[in-house]
C-alpha positions as CSV (number, residue, x, y, z in Angstrom):
1,M,16.8,6.8,17.1
2,A,17.6,7.4,13.4
3,K,17.2,3.6,12.7
4,F,13.6,3.8,14.0
5,Y,12.6,6.4,11.4
6,L,14.6,4.9,8.6
7,K,13.1,1.5,8.5
8,S,12.8,0.1,5.0
9,S,9.4,0.2,3.4
10,K,9.7,-3.1,1.6
11,K,7.5,-4.9,4.1
12,E,4.4,-6.5,2.8
13,E,1.4,-4.4,3.3
14,K,-1.5,-6.0,5.0
15,H,-4.8,-5.6,3.1
16,L,-7.6,-4.8,5.5
17,V,-11.0,-6.1,4.7
18,P,-13.7,-4.1,6.5
19,S,-16.9,-5.9,7.6
20,R,-20.2,-5.2,5.9
21,R,-21.5,-3.6,9.1
22,T,-18.5,-1.1,9.1
23,V,-19.1,-0.1,5.5
24,D,-22.8,0.4,6.1
25,F,-22.1,2.5,9.1
26,L,-19.7,4.8,7.3
27,L,-22.0,5.2,4.3
28,S,-25.0,6.1,6.4
29,Y,-22.8,8.6,8.4
30,S,-21.6,10.3,5.3
31,K,-25.1,10.6,3.9
32,S,-26.3,12.2,7.1
33,L,-23.4,14.7,7.4
34,K,-24.1,18.2,6.0
35,V,-21.4,20.8,5.7
36,V,-22.4,24.5,5.2
37,E,-20.0,27.3,4.5
38,Y,-20.8,30.8,5.6
39,N,-18.3,33.7,5.5
40,N,-15.2,31.4,5.5
41,L,-16.6,29.3,8.3
42,K,-17.6,25.7,8.0
43,F,-20.5,24.3,10.0
44,E,-20.9,20.5,10.2
45,T,-24.3,19.0,11.1
46,I,-25.4,15.4,11.5
47,L,-28.9,15.1,10.2
48,N,-30.4,12.5,12.5
């Protein structure tokens, strides 16, 4: 079990390249998300 958690981190990292569609979706989602704080509470609203 210890070997499982102690694997070396010298592996090559894979560089992920998101598609244009994914980037557009995330940008539009972040633009439509509104967070309002009121008395230590956070309200998240999607403005669609």
